[in-house]
N, C-alpha and C positions, 0 to 999 in steps of 0.2 A: 749220595749215587756219586760215582766213581766221574770225573769231571769228563773222561775219554766217551763215556756211556751218556753222558747229561749233552756234550755235545751233539753226538749221535740222534740222541731224541728228540733235542731242538731242530736241527736239520730236516728230520723227519716231519716232524710234527710241521714245518715250514712248506715242505715239498708238498705235504697234504692239502694247504691249505693253495697251492698253486695248480692244484688236481681239480681243485673248485671253480678256479678262475679257468682253466683249459675246458671244463664244460659249458660254462657260461659262455666262452666263444665259439663253441663248436654247437650249441642249440642255435645263437642268435645268427650263425653264418650259414641254416637252412632257413629257406625261404617257407612263410605259412603254409602256402598248396601243397608244399613237398612234406611238411609235417603234417599235413593231414595225411596226405596217402601214406607215410610210415606209420601213424597212429593207426590206420586200418589193419595192417600185419604184424605188426610188432609188439611186445606186450609194454618194454621200456618206453619206448615213444606215445604209447596210448597213454601210462601213468602221467608223463611229463604234459602231455595237452590237457589231460582231465583235472592234475593240480598243477598248471603253468606256475601260479603266482607264489603256492604254498613251496613249490621246489625252489625259485629263485630265492625265496627268502632262506630258506634253510642253507642254501650254498652261499648266502652273504653272509649268514652269522656264523656257517663254518670256517669260511673263508678269514672273517675278524677274529674267530675264536682260536683258530687255528694260527695267526700271528701272535696273538696274545700271548698263549701259552709257550709259543717258540721263544719268544722274549723274555718270559720267567726263567725258562729253563737254562737259556743263554746265560743269564745272570748269575744263578747260581751255578753254574760251572765255571765262570770267570772269576767269580769270589774266592771258589775252592782253588781254582786252577792258578790264579796268579796273587792270591790271598789278601785282595783288597777289591774296594768296591769299585768298579766301573761304569759309570749310568749310562753313557753314551754308548760303550761297545756291546752290550746287546742287542739294544736298536738295530746298530749299524750290520749286524752279524744276521739278523732275522731280516733287514731290508734287503742286505745281499742275496741271501740265499733265495729267500722266497721271490724277488723281483727277476731273477735269473732263471729259476725253473719256470715261473709263471708267465715268461716272454719266449722260452724256448716252447714250452707245451703249448699257449695259448697259438702261437703259429703254426704249431703241429696241426692243433684242433682245427685252424681256420682252412687249412689246405685239404684235410680229408675228414670235414665234420660230422658226417655221417658215420662213418667208420667210428670216429673218436667219441660221440654223444653215444652211442651205442653200447658202447665199453663202460664209460663213464657214469652213465644212468645204472647201470646195474651195479657195478666197484662201490657208486658214492651211495647206495641207498641206505645201507647201514649207519654211517657215519649220519644221514640225514636224519635218523630216529634220534640219536644221541642228541641232537641240540634242534630237535621238534618242538620241546616245548619252548624253550627260549626263542625260539623262531615264532610261535604263534601271534604274541602281538604283530609282529614287523607282516606277516602273512593277512593279518585283518586288514589293517589298513592298507597293503597292498590293493585288496581284494575292493575297497571302499573306493579308493581311488580310480581303479580300472571300469570299476561300473558308472562312476561319474564323468568318464571320458569317453566308453562306449554310447551313454546317453546321449553326449554331445554330437557323437560321429554320427547315430542315429537320425539326427534331425539336421544334421550338416550334409547336404548332397554333394558338394565338392566333396569335401572328405570321404564320403562314401563310394564316389564314381573313382576318387584316386585309388583307395583302397581294391576297389574291382580291378583297373587297371594292372597294378600290382599282382593282382592274385592271379589274372592270366598271362602276365609277364613269367611268374613262379612257374605255374603248371605248364606254361611252353616250355621252358627254361629245362623241366624237369623230365621233359618227355610225355608227360600225361596228356595232353594235345598237340595236335599237329600245328603248323605255322600258318595254315588256310583256313581253320577254324579258329584260332587265335587272331586272327585279322578280323574276321567277320564279327566276332566280340566287339573288337576295339571300334569295329565300324558302328555297331550299334549304339555303344555309348557315344560316340559321336553326333550319331545321328539325329538325337534329342536336340543339341546345341543348333542343328543346322538351318534355316531359312531357304525358301524357296526361290532368291535372288542366288543361293549360293549353289544349288543344284539345276537350276532351269537352263535351258537352252537360250543362249541369247537373241535378242531380235535380229541382230544382223544375220543369224545363221540359220533362222528361221524358214521352213520352205510352207508358206500360205500359198491361196491360190484367191486372184479375185474374181469376185463374185459373178462377175459378167464373163468371164472366160467360156468358151465352146467348152463342151464335153469332148471334142475329139483332141482336144488340146490338153484338155485335164488327163488323158486317159495316155498320151503323148509322156505328159509331166511324170505321172506316177510309176510309168514303166521305166523310165530314166531316176527317179530317186529311190523307189522302193520301200516306201513308207506306207503304212498301214491306215495313219490317221491324218486329214491335215485340217487346220485351221483356214475357214474362208472367211473372207475382208471384203468390205466395202470401200473400194477407193484406195483405202491406207489400212496398214496392219494395226492402226489405233482403232480401228472400226471393227475389231471380229464379229461377224453375225451368226456363224455357225462352224459346224466341223462335218467333214465330208469323212466317210469311212469306205475304205476300197472297196470292201466285202459289196456296198451297195452299189457301187459304180458297176462292180463285176456283173451283179444280175442285172443291170441294163445294158449292159454289153452282150448279155446271155440273148436276152429277149429283145436286141438288134433296133432300140427305141433312142438311141445315143442321137439323133438328129432329130429328132420330136420334142425330147426333153431338155430344158434347161439345168443348169447346177443347183439353183436354186430349190429345185425338187426334189434335191437328195441331201440335203442338210439336215443335220441333227441339233436339235435344241432342246435344254438351253447349253448354253456356253458356262463352264463353271471360271469366273474370275477369281484370284487370289491376290494378295497383295506380298509386294517382293519381300516385304518384312515378314511374313506368316511363318512360323515355326514348320518346317517340312512335315511334323507328325500330324500336325492340325489338318493341312493339305491332304495328307495320305486319307485322314479319316475322313474327309469330307469327297474325296474321290470314290472312297469307297463304299459311302452311305447312298452316292447317287449313281452308281454303277457308271462310271467315267473313268477313262484310262488317261485323259488329256484335259491338262487346267491351262487357262492363258493367265501370265504374270503381268498385272499391271502396275505402272510405276506409281511415284507420289501424286502426277500431273493425272492420272487416269487413263493414261497411252499405255500402249503394250510392250512391257520390258522384256518380254520372253515368254515360253511358254514351257511347263514342265509335265511329262508322263511319267507314266506308270512305270516305266522300264525305268528311267532314268532314278526314279527315287531308290526302287531294289536295286540297281548298280550301286548305290551308296553303300549298301552294306554287301551284298556279295561279289561285286567286283563286276568288271566291264561282260555283259551279255552279249555274244553275237551269235546269229544264227546265219543260214545260206545266203540270205538275199545283203548282209553287212559284205562292205568293201573292207579289206584289212586297212586301218587307219595306219597313216604314219608317226614314229614316235614324235612326240610336241618338241622334241629339240634332239639333234645330232650332233655329235662332236667329230668336226672336219681337221682335229689334230692342230698343234701347235697354238692352242688358246683362240683356236676359230670356232664356232658352231652355227650351226643352222636350225631357225627356229620356226615353230608355226606362229603368226602374228599374233594369235589366240589365246599363246600361253600367258598363263597370267602372271604378274610382274612379280608374285611372291614367291613361285616355283621356280620361276625362270633365275632369280635373285639366289634362291638355294643351290641350284645346279652348278652355276658357274661361280660360286663364291662372293659374288660383287652386288652389293645397293643398288637398288635403282628409285629415283623419284617416286613418289607417289602422291604427290601434294593433290593432283588434279583429279577431278570427275572419273577420269580411266582407271580401268583394271587388269588391260590386257597389254602385252606389247606393242599391239599394232595401235590401241589408244594414244599409249605414249608417244607414237609416232606421229601421229594424225596430229596431237595437242603440240607437238614441237614443230610442226611446218606448217601448222595453220591450215592446214588442207590434206587431201589423201596423197602421199608423195608417190611419186613414180618410181618405174621400174630404173634400178642403177643408181638412187639417189642416196646420198649417206647424211646422218643426222650421227653428230656426237656427243656423247653426254658421260662427261667425266672422261675415264680412261677407256670407255668404251665406244668401239666405232659401228655403227648400226647402219647396214646397206640393204635395200630392199631389193630382194629377188625376184619375189612375183607379187603382183598387184593387177587390180581392174579400175573401172570407172569410181567404185566405192568403197573398197577395201583394198589392205595391205592385207598378204596372205603368209608370204614367206620373207623371213630377216636373216643375214648373216651377220654374225655378232662376233667381232674382233675384240680380244683383249689387248691392249697397246699399252707398253710400258709409259709411265708418266715422263713428261720433259724434265729435264735436269735444268735448275736454274743457270742463268749464263753468269760465268765470271768474270 
């Protein structure tokens, strides 16, 4: 063969190999959820989805075969062109041509994966048939390995959950599902790992009613707070004896028996007690089976750690639920500018650290900003009191006798060592 024609043929063969590489780069740049969508509407993608392992095996064999054939033709061309044997020249020429085109085409494929894959899946199909027989053993091996990996994934809940999260992300990025439904699906996945302690209203924020409280005072409290159910306790919150449903109180008001009845006559029993470490999914099942909307969360010593309502559980999935009686809540943390923030003392330390980009100590029993301040001060700090932790200056802005409610946070530059 004419040396010039041989070189052209060798270069073309190397370029064909780079097309296989570009096809591989294109399909691997498309998320699995998006591939599923494309497979439902376009035949080339449907074939790839159905025979993925086989197609990839053929592309690999096609790439290797193209490189090998290119090297052989280059060797023949150089031998006739220079009338001597040059062992390294054909290999160098093949690598140069293949690597150059493979890098350029693969880069284009990654930038426009769907358009590139759509064309190459069609164009390369005849060449796939040429190498199909050679690729068969590799395809069978690939299927066997894939089946073993898939079987392990089925029995690995962590891997399965990660795949689901990746699928949701892919569907969201492709526009198949909107941001809000995607967030709900992620919440459902996280929901299975949450405990009652993570969802509950903590004890210090519980709106409970002492058993001996006169109904007239109870009515005032209900009108002020606006809740529909209240835990009723004897002397302390550690001794919850029943639940008050506001609708039962309204029935008493309508019949004008407020002065003659005691709160104990309106109690609903029994009270559902759950452990702080109990998975929230089992808490939900218990609440459903007993037709209850509120459960008291017990700590490890049998005291009351908090309470969890059906609304709290649902909000973990669908987000915050507000009705006409809810007061618009302040943002848990607000930026005041120049490295200063105003935060609710109830904000979890992990959330605060994420927001301000500064780690906070968590070695104590506290979990909130207010708990950290009480731990460091050894008591409930007063308004205006300052606590310094590392580069943070924490100033109490709102507080009462029992708890801190608002804290100003200032990020201060670390002091330079004296020279």
